[in-house]
N, C-alpha and C positions, 0 to 999 in steps of 0.2 A: 247531565254530567257524563254521559257516555258509558261504555262498558267499564266494569270495575277493574282495577289494576291487578295484575298477578302478584302474589306475595314475593318478596325478595328472597332469593334462594339462600344467601348466606348473610344474614343481617348482622352478624358479629364481626365480619371481615370489613376492612376499610372501604372496599367498593360497596358493600351492603349498607354501611353507615352513611355513605354519600348519597345513595339512592333514597334512603329513608329521610335524610335531611332535605333533599329536594322535594320529596312528596309532602313532607310536613310544611314546608314553606308555601307550597301551592295550596294545600288544604286550608291554611290560615287565611288566605285571600279569597277562597271560594271561586277560583278561576278554573275554567276548563282549559285543556291543552290548546284548543282552537283560539280561545281568548288570549292565552299566553303567547301563542305564535303571532297574533295580531299586534302584540306589544313588543315583539322581538324581531325587528327587521333583519332579514338574512337567515332566519332560523324557522324551519317549517314545523308543523305540529308533530309529524313522526320523529323528527330529530330531537325535539324537546321531550317527547314521551320516551324515546329510547334512552335519553340521558338519565332518566329516573327509573330505568328498568332494573338496574343492578346487574346486568349481564355484560355490558361493555363500558369501558372507561370513556366518558365524553371529553371533549376538548375544554380547555380552560375558558375559551370564549363562550362556549355553550352554557357553562355553569354561570358565568358572569351575566350573560343575557337573561338566563332563567331567573336569577336573583333580582335583577333590576326590574324585570317585568312584574315581579311580585312586590316591588317597592321595598326590597330588603337589602341590607348591607351584604355584598357578596363575600366579604372577608371570611366569615366562619365556614361557608360552603367551599371556598377555595382552599382553606386549610384541610378540609376533609378530602378534597380532590388531590392535594399533594400527598396525603397519606395513602390514598388509593393508588396513585402513580408509583410511589415507592414500593408498595406491596406488589404491584405488577412487575416492576423492575427486579425485585428480589427473586422472582421466578427465573430470571435469566442467569446463565452461568457467569459468575463474577470471576475475573482473573486476579490473582494476587498482584498487588502493586505496591511499590515502596512509597514512603511519605514523600511529599513534594520536595523537601530539602535533600532527599537522598536520591533523587532521579539523576542517573548518570548517562544513559544511552537512549536510543530511539525506542527500544522495546519498553523501557521503564515509562517513558513519556506516553506511549500509546496505551499502556495498561492503566495509567493514572487518569488519562482523559476519558477512557471508556468507563471507569468507575465513577468519575465525576458526572458523566452523562446519565448513568443509572441513578445516582443520588439525586439528580435534578428531575427525576420522573420519566426519564427516557423520552424527551420530546422528539418528534419526527425531524428529519433533516430539513424538510420544507418549513417547519415551524422555526427551527433555528435560523434558517436563512431569513425568514420574515423578521425575526427579532434583530438580526444584525442590520437588515436593510432599514428598519424603522428607528434604529438608534442613531442619535446625532453625534455620539462620542466614539464610534467605531466604524470600521470599514465593513462593507457587505461581503459575506462569505457565501458563494453559491452552494446549493444543497449537494451537488455532486462532490465538491471539495469537502464539505462537512462529512459526507458518507465515507470518503476515502480516509480522512483523518481519524474518525471514530472507529473505523474497521481496521486501523493500523496498517493501511496501505500507503500512507503518505504522512510526512512530517510537516507541521505548520511551517509555511514558507517564510514567515516574518513574525516579529514581535507584535505588530499590529494585528495580524491575523489571529494569533493566539489570544490577544487581549479581547478581540471581538467575540471569540468563542467563549471565553471565561465569563464575559458579561451576559451573553445569551444563556449560559447555563447557571446563572444566578450567583456567581462568585463575587463578593463585594470588592470594591477597589482596594481595600486594605489587604486583601489576600492575593492580589495580582503580582506583587513584587517577587514573592518566592517562586511563582510559576515562571515569571520572566527570567529569573536567574537560572532556573533549571533549563529553560529553552536555550539560553546562552551557552551553558555547559555542553548540552547535547549538540548544538550547532557547531561549536569548536571541534568537537570530536568527529562529527560528520565531515567537516571540511578537511581535517587532517587525514581521514581515511580516503577521501577523494584524491588528495594530492599524492598519497602513497600509491594508490591504484594507477594514477596517470604516470607516475615515475616508473612503476613496474612495466606498464604497457609500452612506454617509450623505450625502455631498455630492451625489451623483447623485440620491438620493431627494429632497433639498431642491429641486433644480432641477426635477425632474419635478413636484413639488407646486406650486411657484411658477408653472410654465407652465400647469398645469391651472387654478389660481386665476385667472390672468390671462385665460385663454380663457373661463372662466365669467363673470368680471366683464364682459368685452367683450360677450359674448352677451346678458347681462342688460341692459346699458346700451343696446344697439341695440334691444332689445325694448321698452323704455319710451320711446324717443325716436322720434316719428313722423317719417317722411320729409317734407321740405318739398314743398308742392304748388306746382307751377309755374303762374304766372298769365300769360295772353297779353297782349301789349301792347294799348293802347287802339286801338279801331277794328277789332279782329279780329272776324270773324263769330261770333255767339253759338253757333251749332251747332258750329263748330270748337273753341270754348272749352270747351263741355261734353264734347266727345270727349277733349280733352286732360285734363280733370279726371277722367274715368273711367279713363284710363290711369294717372294718378298715384295713384289710390286702389286700384288692383288689385294683385295679387301680383307683377306684372312690375316689373322694375327698369329705369328709363330713365336713362341716363347724361347724354344731351344732347338737348334739343328746340330746334329752330331754326325760326323763322317767316320765310317769304320773302314780301316785299311785291310788289305788281304791277309795280313798277319794277325788280324784280330784286335789291333789297337785302335782306339777311338781318338778323334781329334775334333775340337770345336772350331767352327769357321772363324776366320779372321775378319773383323769388320773393315 
């Protein structure tokens, strides 16, 4: 019979009750774990022994194979497995989520789907993908997409995708309609937000384009219009007049030139 099994650490918890149920089923048939593995294609002796250890949660497939190898109905053991899965999921931080009928936005939908996933025993993304792939009534949802949706990084892209997730998480067909109505509400809101974002972006782009065109037009206009050359008043020395002309033709910009007469009066140049 091999070495005796270690006692279950927490026999009153759901995981402990599952382990005791598996052990009791095996003891009733007087099978060793090696004999159990021989009757369970795809499952090794260590895997089946670990399933009944009470330390880790086995997969549903392992529990089903364990029961069938013992010629026992897997239903009662699977019920214990679901209780243990919910117990494990309860250890995760649950997010507050509205009822399905009250879902209004993307955050509501993400929180509701996360809690639905926890209530279903928190199956892995790989397992959810397998369920959608094997279902004839839904489309396949890749595990990366499942992860993004359940971690609230992505909104289900279609009603069919949401329907596939609901089926994989154990929601009966009678409960799909409320979820699909919620998806439609959120999708309409997302589409409206995207249209508003595009409108604001287009308006900003038009303003930027007009500003650039105005700046270009002004620069070109200044380039073709020569600056007026200031002319000194009559009677001003010709040397001073030539010096002023050279200033006005250079790259310097002169805002104001004032001539001071011998008597102290000032005169602006005449253009």
